N, C-alpha and C positions, 0 to 999 in steps of 0.2 A: 124896285128901282127908285132912286131918290127923286123927290118931287121936282128938283131943278132940272133933271134930265128930261122929265116929261114936258117941261117948259122950253126945251130946246137948248139948254145950256150945255157946256162941255163937261165931260167926266173929269173929276178932280179927286184928290185924296179924300176930300170931305164926302163926296158921293160914295166912295168905297166904304167910308166909316158908316154911312147910313146902311149900306148893304150888310156890313158886319152886324149892326144892331138887328137887322131882320134875320140873319142867320142865328144870332143868339136867341131870338124869339122862337125860331123853328126848332131849336134844340129843346126848348122848354115845352112847347105845345105844337106838335108837328102837323096838326090839321086845323084848317080854317075854312068853314063852309061858305065860300064866296067865289063867284065867277071872276076871272081875271079879264075884265073888259074895260071899255071906255068909261063907264060909270065909276068903276073902281079907281081909274087913273085920276078922274076929276076929284073924287073924294080924298085921295091921297094928297093931291095938291092943295086941297082945302083943310088939311090937317088930320085926316083919319089915320089912326094907327090901330093895329090889331089889339084885341083885348089880351090882357095878361092873366093867364090862368095858371096858378102855381100854389103850392103849399108854403112857399117862402114868404116871410114877412115883407110888407110893402117897403120897408127901409133896407132891404137886402142890397148889398153893393152891386150884385149882378144885375138886378132889375134897374137900379139907378144908372149904371153904365149903359145898359141897353136903351133906356129912355133918352139919355144924352146923345147917343148915336143917332136917334131918330129926329133930332131937333130940326125944325123947318128951316132954320137959318144955317146954311153950311158952315159959316164962320163960327158958330157957337157949338159945333160938334167937337168932341175930343180929338186930339191928334195922337199919332202913334210915333 
């Protein structure tokens, strides 16, 4: 869930883009050993993003797009 949703803001296309970035991550690395609790919500709002575990080079377009989708500022996320 996008950080702004945790902060009580309304769902927007930008929050959907954040979710798309998380789905992209799930496709690459389907397991993350972490409880989905209040502590995680706070850390997401503070900028935590899951680690990227892949054999792709860091400059891979897929990874770049995924990171842009995760931007903390909804206005700086890509549009569709």
